[in-house]
KEZADO-157877 format. One line per 5 residues: number of its first residue (from 1); their letters; for each residue y negated, x, z negated of N, C-alpha, C. Coordinates in steps of 0.02 Angstrom, whole numbers, m for minus. Layout:
// KEZADO-157877
NUM) a) Y:X:Z:Y:X:Z:Y:X:Z; ...
***
This chain:
// KEZADO-157877
1) mappp) 56:43:4:m1:6:10:m52:56:m16; m104:28:28:m178:51:37:m207:72:m18; m250:117:m38:m289:110:m95:m350:55:m92; m370:21:m126:m428:m32:m118:m491:17:m105; m526:m35:m74:m588:m4:m30:m639:16:m92
6) silvl) m678:57:m63:m734:90:m111:m800:54:m94; m810:12:m134:m881:m31:m134:m927:m19:m175; m986:m9:m156:m1049:m1:m207:m1089:m62:m205; m1115:m95:m262:m1151:m148:m289:m1211:m103:m301; m1269:m104:m260:m1327:m70:m292:m1384:m104:m311
11) gigny) m1402:m119:m367:m1470:m150:m367:m1530:m112:m374; m1594:m119:m337:m1627:m86:m326:m1712:m125:m386; m1761:m106:m400:m1802:m127:m426:m1834:m92:m500; m1884:m101:m504:m1926:m96:m549:m1926:m127:m603; m1886:m106:m652:m1864:m147:m709:m1936:m182:m751
16) llgde) m1989:m131:m747:m2038:m140:m777:m2097:m180:m761; m2089:m200:m697:m2136:m234:m646:m2116:m334:m647; m2077:m342:m699:m2071:m422:m709:m2008:m445:m621; m2025:m476:m586:m1983:m513:m532:m1962:m451:m482; m1997:m396:m494:m1989:m334:m438:m1915:m298:m448
21) gvgvh) m1898:m318:m520:m1845:m281:m530:m1773:m337:m520; m1775:m374:m505:m1719:m420:m495:m1663:m394:m471; m1647:m344:m445:m1592:m302:m415:m1573:m282:m469; m1596:m238:m529:m1574:m215:m586:m1542:m266:m626; m1591:m337:m632:m1549:m381:m665:m1506:m414:m651
26) aikal) m1497:m413:m581:m1418:m441:m547:m1362:m400:m576; m1371:m328:m583:m1330:m277:m594:m1316:m283:m665; m1361:m309:m703:m1341:m306:m778:m1308:m380:m783; m1323:m428:m747:m1276:m495:m750:m1217:m478:m720; m1204:m447:m678:m1133:m441:m633:m1100:m377:m691
31) ekepv) m1131:m354:m729:m1097:m310:m783:m1049:m338:m834; m1063:m407:m834:m1046:m473:m877:m973:m485:m848; m962:m483:m783:m915:m511:m737:m849:m461:m722; m781:m490:m733:m737:m451:m691:m745:m404:m626; m735:m345:m609:m762:m327:m568:m681:m307:m537
36) psgvt) m676:m314:m475:m620:m291:m435:m623:m209:m437; m547:m191:m424:m535:m119:m416:m570:m100:m374; m590:m41:m357:m648:m8:m302:m696:m31:m288; m731:m76:m349:m787:m83:m339:m831:m49:m397; m902:m16:m377:m938:m3:m432:m1002:m20:m447
41) lldgg) m1033:m48:m492:m1088:m79:m486:m1151:m11:m512; m1201:m6:m481:m1252:58:m497:m1325:6:m530; m1373:27:m557:m1429:14:m559:m1473:77:m522; m1499:74:m474:m1533:115:m426:m1592:106:m431; m1626:92:m502:m1693:76:m507:m1718:85:m445
46) tggfh) m1778:119:m445:m1839:97:m382:m1824:135:m317; m1752:158:m311:m1736:182:m265:m1742:263:m241; m1761:292:m189:m1777:366:m184:m1721:399:m143; m1739:464:m124:m1674:494:m109:m1633:521:m146; m1648:513:m198:m1573:520:m254:m1511:486:m239
51) llscl) m1523:426:m214:m1472:360:m194:m1425:392:m121; m1456:433:m86:m1429:456:m25:m1376:463:m30; m1340:516:m73:m1276:522:m93:m1235:463:m101; m1259:409:m144:m1219:347:m145:m1213:316:m60; m1246:311:m19:m1244:290:46:m1189:335:83
56) qdypt) m1197:391:49:m1146:453:87:m1072:431:69; m1057:428:m1:m1001:398:m32:m966:359:m21; m1000:296:m8:m971:215:1:m965:201:69; m908:177:84:m909:155:161:m941:92:163; m952:40:109:m979:m20:96:m1027:m20:50
61) vllid) m1083:m44:66:m1145:m52:m5:m1169:m121:12; m1165:m165:m53:m1198:m219:m60:m1264:m195:m86; m1334:m224:m63:m1400:m201:m96:m1414:m270:m102; m1456:m259:m161:m1480:m307:m196:m1551:m295:m220; m1614:m336:m163:m1675:m312:m194:m1728:m373:m190
66) atmdg) m1799:m367:m215:m1832:m407:m217:m1871:m392:m149; m1899:m446:m133:m1933:m454:m62:m1991:m488:m60; m2041:m476:m40:m2097:m522:m31:m2110:m540:34; m2062:m573:50:m2071:m611:125:m2100:m673:130; m2134:m700:92:m2175:m771:97:m2132:m819:65
71) gspgt) m2046:m816:62:m2017:m870:44:m2029:m875:m24; m2008:m945:m45:m2031:m976:m102:m1990:m921:m170; m2023:m899:m220:m1981:m870:m269:m1934:m883:m287; m1879:m849:m276:m1799:m858:m299:m1758:m886:m239; m1787:m872:m194:m1750:m897:m121:m1719:m810:m106
76) vrvlr) m1635:m825:m89:m1569:m807:m86:m1564:m779:m26; m1562:m733:11:m1540:m719:72:m1484:m649:75; m1431:m670:131:m1396:m617:134:m1402:m590:206; m1430:m518:211:m1434:m502:268:m1374:m455:302; m1389:m431:367:m1324:m385:379:m1359:m338:416
81) prfas) m1408:m281:386:m1471:m240:444:m1411:m181:457; m1439:m160:510:m1392:m101:544:m1440:m43:560; m1490:m52:562:m1551:m13:564:m1615:m23:519; m1649:38:503:m1702:15:459:m1759:m45:475; m1751:m32:548:m1811:m89:567:m1804:m148:554
86) dfpra) m1700:m178:532:m1682:m220:520:m1708:m267:447; m1718:m197:413:m1739:m217:341:m1793:m273:342; m1809:m319:278:m1872:m353:291:m1932:m309:273; m1986:m321:297:m2041:m294:316:m2078:m264:250; m2059:m315:198:m2096:m307:131:m2059:m313:82
91) lsahd) m2012:m233:71:m1954:m241:13:m2013:m219:m40; m2034:m256:m64:m2086:m244:m132:m2106:m189:m134; m2129:m173:m207:m2175:m95:m226:m2129:m42:m202; m2077:m28:m176:m2025:38:m138:m2010:30:m87; m2049:1:m48:m2050:m21:32:m2023:60:82
96) iglrd) m2074:91:59:m2072:157:102:m2018:201:75; m1998:205:2:m1949:246:m1:m1870:219:9; m1863:165:9:m1796:117:27:m1794:134:104; m1839:115:146:m1833:125:219:m1820:203:229; m1862:246:197:m1835:310:227:m1770:327:190
101) liesa) m1749:299:148:m1687:316:127:m1622:286:178; m1643:231:208:m1588:215:266:m1602:250:314; m1670:278:337:m1694:303:394:m1639:397:387; m1638:420:334:m1601:468:318:m1525:465:330; m1502:403:305:m1438:391:302:m1411:397:384
106) iltgt) m1449:358:427:m1439:360:480:m1446:410:528; m1487:454:512:m1490:523:532:m1441:577:517; m1416:568:452:m1362:603:444:m1281:570:460; m1291:524:500:m1242:478:515:m1187:449:464; m1224:425:403:m1173:426:347:m1200:350:331
111) lpdih) m1211:310:375:m1258:241:335:m1174:181:334; m1188:166:272:m1129:127:273:m1135:61:291; m1087:14:288:m1072:m45:310:m1117:m85:249; m1179:m109:258:m1242:m118:201:m1248:m202:217; m1229:m247:154:m1231:m314:154:m1297:m309:110
116) lltvs) m1349:m329:127:m1418:m346:98:m1435:m411:58; m1439:m407:m14:m1447:m484:m38:m1537:m467:m59; m1562:m522:m20:m1644:m520:m51:m1650:m570:m104; m1706:m573:m146:m1730:m619:m190:m1796:m632:m171; m1830:m676:m146:m1906:m689:m137:m1944:m693:m202
121) igdln) m1984:m655:m193:m2039:m646:m250:m2106:m653:m229; m2151:m681:m270:m2227:m688:m263:m2259:m619:m269; m2311:m633:m308:m2350:m554:m317:m2308:m528:m374; m2330:m454:m376:m2308:m419:m412:m2328:m424:m473; m2292:m421:m541:m2308:m440:m601:m2353:m380:m643
126) dmkte) m2371:m382:m681:m2397:m339:m718:m2342:m320:m782; m2363:m257:m802:m2306:m233:m835:m2256:m271:m880; m2198:m301:m876:m2170:m351:m912:m2078:m338:m882; m2041:m344:m936:m1961:m331:m910:m1947:m407:m909; m1971:m471:m912:m1924:m517:m895:m1945:m535:m828
131) lspav) m1898:m587:m803:m1902:m608:m737:m1936:m680:m747; m1980:m697:m700:m2027:m761:m696:m1948:m819:m697; m1962:m888:m704:m1935:m938:m724:m1875:m946:m664; m1910:m961:m592:m1874:m954:m530:m1854:m898:m504; m1867:m834:m513:m1808:m796:m490:m1766:m779:m537
136) saaip) m1776:m783:m604:m1708:m784:m659:m1660:m840:m655; m1690:m899:m614:m1645:m961:m592:m1605:m935:m542; m1622:m870:m499:m1582:m849:m433:m1533:m810:m444; m1534:m782:m521:m1462:m739:m531:m1409:m759:m531; m1411:m820:m562:m1325:m858:m535:m1303:m847:m453
141) avvsa) m1348:m865:m418:m1337:m868:m346:m1334:m803:m323; m1362:m761:m331:m1351:m691:m320:m1293:m667:m348; m1258:m676:m419:m1206:m658:m428:m1135:m692:m397; m1148:m754:m371:m1106:m785:m351:m1099:m775:m271; m1145:m754:m230:m1167:m727:m153:m1109:m650:m150
146) vkgil) m1119:m605:m209:m1099:m528:m229:m1023:m546:m221; m1006:m603:m271:m921:m618:m287:m892:m646:m225; m933:m678:m180:m903:m711:m115:m887:m648:m66; m954:m608:m49:m931:m543:m7:m893:m520:m28; m877:m492:m88:m826:m446:m122:m768:m476:m105
151) rdllt) m745:m549:m124:m697:m593:m97:m684:m564:m22; m723:m581:29:m715:m578:90:m691:m510:99; m743:m461:81:m708:m385:93:m637:m358:77; m624:m378:19:m572:m372:m5:m497:m411:21; m521:m482:51:m473:m517:86:m464:m476:153
156) qtmrp) m496:m453:180:m500:m417:244:m459:m358:250; m481:m325:188:m441:m258:182:m362:m255:157; m354:m316:159:m274:m317:123:m224:m364:185; m267:m400:235:m228:m413:290:m184:m364:323; m116:m366:350:m97:m321:365:m123:m308:437
161) q) m117:m251:456:m138:m223:526:m93:m236:579
***
């Protein structure tokens, strides 16, 4: 039997800026759930080049991040970006760092299969660690979406070839 797939669930965001830290809050919620073998949960903080090795080490990455896309706060979307230009234009306060990270992975030929889960937020909050009620209410939907994607990925890899 083949070893289980290596999948990273990576939450990005600044925990100190309220809703902008939704990816980190989602990882904290997922840490309370059972995680299948071969799946790693990681609080990626505000992103940056130190996360490049994560993209190089995992063939599949589920990336959770806030986005200021004009959607109603708490709206959850699942995207399948293949290029840096496929990412939403406004990935909150760390837009340039995350895009640079994706571009670097593309240049090194190590861009994994990415499932991007975005949560729409409004304005960036002043220094606070709590999520707004609308964004906090979206956390169960993010957890459910991650579980569904993982279930689908694990089912695909267990099918006989």
